[in-house]
C-alpha positions in Angstrom: -33.8 13.8 -17.7 -31.2 16.1 -16.2 -29.0 17.5 -19.0 -25.9 18.1 -16.8 -25.7 14.5 -15.7 -26.4 13.3 -19.3 -23.5 15.5 -20.5 -21.2 14.1 -17.8 -22.2 10.6 -18.7 -21.7 11.3 -22.4 -18.2 12.4 -21.7 -17.7 9.2 -19.8 -19.0 7.0 -22.6 -17.5 8.7 -25.6 -14.3 9.9 -23.9 -15.0 13.4 -24.9 -13.0 16.1 -23.2 -14.5 18.8 -21.0 -13.6 22.4 -22.0 -10.8 22.2 -19.4 -8.2 19.5 -19.3 -8.2 16.8 -16.7 -6.4 17.8 -13.6 -6.2 16.8 -10.0 -5.9 20.3 -8.5 -7.1 23.7 -9.7 -6.8 27.2 -8.5 -10.1 27.0 -6.7 -9.8 23.3 -5.7 -10.1 23.1 -1.9 -11.2 19.5 -1.7 -7.9 17.9 -2.4 -5.1 17.0 -0.1 -2.7 18.9 -2.3 -1.8 22.2 -0.7 0.0 25.3 -2.0 0.6 28.5 0.0 0.8 32.0 -1.4 4.5 33.1 -1.2 3.9 36.8 -1.0 6.2 37.7 -3.9 4.5 40.5 -5.9 5.4 42.8 -8.8 6.6 46.3 -8.0 3.8 48.4 -6.6 1.4 45.6 -5.9 0.0 45.3 -2.3 0.6 42.2 -0.3 -2.8 40.6 -0.1 -2.0 38.6 3.0 -1.3 41.9 4.9 -3.8 44.3 3.3 -6.7 44.8 5.7 -8.7 46.8 3.2 -9.4 43.8 1.0 -10.3 44.0 -2.7 -12.1 46.4 -5.0 -14.0 43.6 -6.7 -14.0 39.8 -7.2 -15.4 37.4 -9.7 -14.9 34.0 -11.4 -13.6 34.3 -15.0 -14.8 32.2 -18.0 -12.6 29.3 -16.9 -13.9 29.3 -13.4 -10.8 30.9 -11.8 -11.3 33.3 -9.0 -10.1 36.9 -9.8 -9.5 39.4 -7.1 -9.0 43.1 -8.1 -7.1 45.8 -6.3 -6.0 49.0 -7.9 -4.1 48.3 -11.1 -3.6 44.6 -10.2 -5.5 41.3 -10.3 -4.8 38.0 -8.5 -6.0 34.9 -10.2 -6.7 31.8 -8.0 -5.7 31.3 -4.4 -1.9 31.1 -4.7 -0.7 33.2 -7.7 1.0 36.5 -7.5 -0.6 39.7 -8.9 -0.7 40.5 -12.6 -1.2 43.9 -14.0 -4.9 44.6 -14.7 -4.1 45.9 -18.2 -2.4 42.6 -19.1 -5.4 40.5 -18.2 -8.1 42.9 -19.0 -6.9 45.4 -21.7 -8.6 48.7 -22.1 -9.3 49.5 -18.5 -7.3 51.0 -15.6 -7.9 50.4 -12.0 -9.3 50.7 -9.5 -12.6 49.2 -10.7 -15.9 49.3 -8.8 -17.3 45.9 -9.4 -17.0 42.7 -11.5 -19.1 39.7 -12.3 -19.3 36.7 -14.7 -22.6 36.1 -16.3 -23.9 32.6 -17.1 -27.2 32.6 -19.0 -27.9 30.1 -21.8 -31.0 32.2 -22.6 -28.9 35.3 -23.3 -26.1 34.1 -25.5 -24.7 37.6 -26.1 -23.6 37.8 -22.5 -23.3 34.1 -21.6 -19.9 33.2 -20.0 -18.7 36.8 -20.3 -16.8 38.8 -17.6 -18.0 42.3 -16.9 -16.0 45.0 -15.2 -17.7 48.1 -13.9 -16.1 51.5 -13.3 -17.9 54.8 -12.7 -20.7 54.9 -15.3 -19.3 52.4 -17.8 -19.1 48.6 -18.2 -16.4 46.6 -20.0 -17.2 43.1 -21.4 -14.5 40.5 -21.9 -14.4 37.0 -23.5 -11.2 35.0 -23.4 -9.4 38.0 -21.9 -10.3 40.1 -24.9 -12.3 43.3 -24.7 -15.3 42.9 -26.9 -16.1 45.3 -29.8 -18.0 48.4 -28.9 -17.0 48.4 -25.2 -16.9 50.1 -22.8 -20.6 51.0 -22.9 -22.8 53.0 -20.4 -24.1 50.9 -17.6 -27.6 52.3 -18.1 -27.5 51.2 -21.7 -26.6 47.6 -20.9 -28.5 47.3 -17.7 -31.4 49.9 -17.7 -32.3 50.9 -14.2 -28.9 50.1 -12.6 -27.1 53.1 -11.0 -23.5 54.2 -11.7 -20.5 53.9 -9.3 -21.5 50.4 -8.0 -20.1 48.7 -4.9 -20.3 45.1 -6.1 -22.1 42.8 -8.5 -22.7 39.0 -8.7 -24.7 36.7 -10.9 -27.9 34.9 -9.6 -28.9 32.0 -11.8 -32.4 30.7 -12.3 -33.2 28.3 -9.4 -32.0 30.8 -6.9 -33.4 33.9 -8.5 -36.7 33.4 -10.4 -34.8 33.6 -13.7 -31.2 34.4 -14.7 -30.3 37.7 -13.0 -27.5 39.9 -11.7 -27.4 41.4 -8.3 -26.0 44.9 -8.2 -25.0 46.5 -4.8 -24.8 50.2 -4.0 -24.8 51.4 -0.5 -27.6 49.6 1.4 -29.6 48.8 -1.7 -29.6 45.7 -3.9 -30.8 45.9 -7.5 -32.0 42.6 -9.0 -31.7 42.8 -12.8 -33.6 40.1 -14.7 -31.5 39.2 -17.7 -34.5 37.8 -19.5 -37.1 40.5 -19.0 -34.8 43.5 -18.3 -36.9 44.4 -15.3 -35.3 45.6 -12.1 -36.4 45.1 -8.5 -34.8 47.3 -5.8 -34.4 45.8 -2.3 -32.9 46.8 1.0 -31.3 44.0 2.9 -30.7 45.3 6.5 -29.1 42.0 7.6 -26.2 42.2 5.1 -23.4 44.7 5.7 -22.2 46.9 2.8 -20.7 44.7 0.1 -17.4 46.1 -1.3 -17.1 43.0 -3.4 -19.3 40.0 -4.1 -18.6 36.5 -5.4 -20.5 33.4 -6.3 -18.7 30.1 -6.1 -20.1 26.5 -6.1 -23.7 27.6 -5.6 -22.7 29.9 -2.7 -22.9 33.7 -2.6 -20.4 35.8 -0.6 -20.5 39.5 0.4 -17.1 41.0 1.2 -16.6 44.0 3.4 -13.0 44.9 3.1 -11.1 41.6 4.0 -14.0 40.1 5.9 -16.9 38.3 4.3 -20.3 36.8 4.9 -22.2 34.1 3.0 -25.7 35.2 2.1 -28.8 33.9 0.4 -29.8 35.9 -2.7 -33.5 35.3 -2.3 -34.1 36.6 1.2 -30.9 38.4 1.8 -30.1 36.4 4.9 -26.5 35.9 6.1 -25.0 32.6 7.4 -23.2 32.4 9.6 -24.1 35.6 11.4 -20.5 36.5 12.1 -17.9 37.7 9.6 -15.0 35.5 8.5 -11.5 36.5 7.2 -11.0 35.9 3.5 -7.4 35.1 4.1 -8.4 31.9 6.0 -10.7 30.7 3.1 -10.2 32.3 -0.3 -6.5 33.3 -0.1 -3.8 30.9 1.0 -1.5 32.8 3.3 1.3 31.4 5.5 0.1 30.4 8.9 -3.6 30.9 7.9 -6.4 28.5 6.8 -9.4 26.7 8.1 -10.3 23.1 8.9 -6.9 22.5 10.4 -8.2 19.8 12.7 -10.0 18.0 9.9 -6.8 18.1 7.8 -5.0 16.1 10.5 -7.6 13.3 10.1 -6.6 11.2 7.1 -10.0 9.5 6.9 -11.9 12.7 6.7 -9.5 14.1 4.1 -9.8 11.0 1.9 -13.6 11.3 2.1 -13.5 14.9 1.0 -10.9 14.2 -1.7 -12.8 13.4 -4.9 -9.6 11.7 -6.3 -9.1 9.3 -3.4 -10.9 6.4 -5.1 -13.0 5.8 -2.0 -16.5 4.5 -2.9 -19.5 6.9 -3.2 -22.8 6.2 -1.5 -25.1 7.8 -4.0 -25.4 9.9 -7.2 -28.4 12.1 -7.7 -29.5 15.0 -10.0 -32.6 17.2 -10.4 -34.4 19.2 -13.1 -32.3 22.3 -12.4 -29.2 20.5 -13.7 -27.7 20.1 -10.3 -25.7 16.9 -10.0 -24.3 15.6 -6.7 -22.1 12.7 -5.5 -22.6 11.7 -1.9 -19.8 10.1 0.2 -20.1 9.6 4.0 -21.4 12.8 5.6 -20.2 14.9 2.6 -21.2 15.7 -1.0 -19.6 17.1 -4.1 -21.2 19.2 -6.9 -20.4 17.7 -10.3 -22.3 20.4 -12.3 -20.0 23.2 -11.0 -16.7 21.3 -11.8 -15.5 24.1 -14.1 -15.4 26.5 -11.1 -13.4 24.1 -8.9 -14.1 21.4 -6.4 -15.1 21.4 -2.7 -16.6 18.8 -0.4 -19.5 20.2 1.7 -21.3 18.6 4.7 -24.7 17.1 3.7 -26.5 19.5 6.0 -25.4 22.4 3.9 -27.9 21.4 1.2 -30.2 19.0 3.1 -30.1 20.2 6.7 -31.9 17.3 8.2 -29.5 14.6 6.7 -26.7 13.2 8.7 -24.6 10.1 8.2 -24.2 7.6 5.4 -27.0 7.5 2.8 -27.9 4.1 1.5 -29.6 5.2 -1.7 -31.0 8.3 -3.4 -33.1 9.1 -6.5 -35.0 11.9 -8.1 -38.6 11.7 -9.3 -41.5 14.2 -9.8 -39.5 17.3 -8.7 -38.5 15.7 -5.5 -35.3 14.1 -4.1 -35.6 10.9 -2.2 -32.9 9.8 0.3 -33.0 6.4 1.8 -31.2 5.8 5.1 -31.6 2.5 6.8 -35.4 1.9 7.0 -36.3 5.6 6.6 -36.9 7.8 3.6 -36.5 11.6 3.5 -38.2 13.4 0.7 -37.1 17.0 -0.3 -38.8 19.4 -2.6 -36.3 20.5 -5.3 -36.7 24.2 -5.7 -34.5 27.3 -5.1 -33.3 25.3 -2.1 -34.1 21.8 -0.9 -36.9 21.7 1.7 -37.9 18.6 3.6 -41.5 17.8 3.1 -43.5 18.0 6.3 -43.9 14.7 8.1 -40.7 13.2 6.9 -38.7 11.0 7.3 -41.1 8.1 7.2 -40.6 4.4 7.2 -39.5 3.0 3.8 -42.2 0.3 3.9 -44.9 2.9 4.6 -43.9 5.3 1.9 -42.6 3.0 -0.9 -43.8 -0.5 0.1 -40.1 -1.6 0.4 -39.5 -4.1 3.2 -35.8 -4.4 2.7 -33.6 -2.2 5.0 -30.2 -0.9 4.1 -30.5 -1.0 0.4 -27.4 -0.8 -1.7 -28.7 1.5 -4.4 -31.9 2.8 -6.0 -32.6 4.6 -9.3 -35.4 5.8 -11.6 -35.2 6.5 -15.3 -36.4 9.4 -17.4 -40.0 9.2 -18.4 -40.7 6.2 -16.2 -42.5 5.9 -12.8 -40.6 2.6 -12.0 -38.2 2.7 -9.1 -35.5 0.1 -9.2 -33.7 -0.9 -6.0 -30.7 -3.2 -5.5 -29.6 -5.2 -2.5 -26.8 -7.7 -2.9 -27.1 -9.3 -6.3 -30.9 -8.8 -6.4 -32.8 -6.2 -8.5 -36.5 -5.4 -7.9 -38.8 -2.6 -9.0 -41.9 -0.8 -7.7 -44.2 1.6 -9.5 -44.0 5.0 -7.8 -47.5 5.8 -9.0 -48.8 2.9 -6.9 -46.0 2.0 -4.5 -48.2 -0.2 -2.4 -49.0 -2.4 -5.4 -47.2 -5.6 -6.3 -43.4 -5.4 -6.5 -41.6 -7.2 -9.3 -39.9 -10.6 -8.7 -36.3 -10.5 -7.6 -33.9 -10.7 -10.5 -30.3 -11.8 -10.2 -27.7 -9.4 -11.6 -24.0 -10.2 -12.1 -22.9 -7.9 -9.3 -22.4 -9.2 -5.8 -22.3 -5.6 -4.4 -23.2 -2.1 -5.6 -22.5 1.2 -3.8 -24.7 3.5 -5.9 -26.7 3.7 -9.1 -28.3 6.3 -11.4 -30.1 6.3 -14.7 -30.2 8.8 -17.5 -31.4 8.8 -21.1 -27.9 7.3 -21.9 -28.4 4.2 -19.7 -28.0 2.8 -16.3 -24.8 3.4 -14.3 -23.8 1.2 -11.4 -21.0 2.3 -9.1 -18.8 -0.1 -7.2 -15.7 1.1 -5.3 -13.5 3.1 -7.7 -15.2 1.9 -10.9 -18.6 2.1 -12.7 -20.5 -0.1 -15.2 -22.9 1.0 -17.8 -26.0 -0.8 -19.1 -28.2 0.3 -22.0 -31.4 0.1 -19.8 -32.8 -1.7 -16.8 -33.9 -4.6 -19.0 -30.3 -5.2 -20.1 -29.2 -5.1 -16.4 -31.8 -7.5 -15.4 -30.9 -10.1 -18.0 -27.1 -9.6 -17.9 -25.0 -12.7 -17.0 -21.6 -11.1 -17.1 -20.1 -7.8 -16.0 -19.5 -5.2 -18.7 -16.2 -3.4 -19.0 -15.4 -1.3 -15.8 -14.5 2.4 -16.1 -12.9 4.8 -13.6 -15.1 7.0 -11.6 -12.3 9.3 -10.6 -11.2 9.9 -14.2 -14.6 10.1 -15.9 -16.8 11.7 -13.3 -14.4 13.5 -11.0 -12.0 14.7 -13.7 -8.9 13.4 -11.9 -5.5 12.5 -13.4 -4.7 8.9 -12.7 
């Protein structure tokens, strides 16, 4: 099934550590109630980023998922730190640089999880803060067809671009370099202003023009929203600035958005592109991007027709199913999630399920059986013939379940702040006692308890 969720679950089961230590708040973590503010104390000669209207020369995430903002001979790491000298973090290069990007491509291991800095006609490649042997190299040697003196660069993984790629910006032109084939497509996006820096964070792409930025879609070059926003209200924590101030006054909303609050989740779901999501209220968290930080997003950001609490969700046959009350929404899982025409439809009409307000639903790898839970009863239906006979109700040792999912590692049931693991649906159906509970916050959300 989905490798990302399996990897997460493997860490849960075996207690294996992620590449980064467990921590409640990180430099890019905007989903927690913890709040730090940039103090404005900089080394001699460094500009004050909260007052500089010219913005940055370049921006990227590093190998550890920390945002790096470049200006002249300095670099800021994360949202609250003071500047560091560029040569201390990235030896062998002097500022100002033209562009920067981190590349993720498991099909190109020589550049996977490396940071590239671009200046004039050359490129520098770093791993673990160390300049790699043989660098700098000419841009045209590393990326044939890409011009010198770039304005910006940003990665574009498969699932958004057709395959793992890098977007290079120069003037009004965008060069899409395919990392697998080495081919280049040149485009002109008239809706996007000139990008002086670009950044990809938690599946979102941002074009900076001085201190202002737009979010854009890398496939069609559309911007959303159509107006520019000030980076100092979003990416940089400055005194007296910020966004979502009204929401922060609402303790309920903040606890829903805070992954470490121990509030229950409504659903867990993943797809074949290794995207893993946890749904809570009208919000969702991306688990597969945890190394780059955490942020709660409204459901409509990914599935624009969804609103409100989701009762159950599951993935099957390249589609995501969301059950809400007596209705089911089905989305095609592609570069973006698109609601299939004609939906939502009644749950009974689509899946033959007469029960409303299910507690959970899940399907397992390689199986067409859909299992659904309401109260302490488990039933199944064959998705290849959903109008056929449903299984008999089977009693499970849980009086209530909030969410469920199934991978090649087993069945996971989520109840409040804990989860339970079963070897397979058969073990769940025949269980008479609860297995040992485990912490969702610690194992799935990487929180310190």
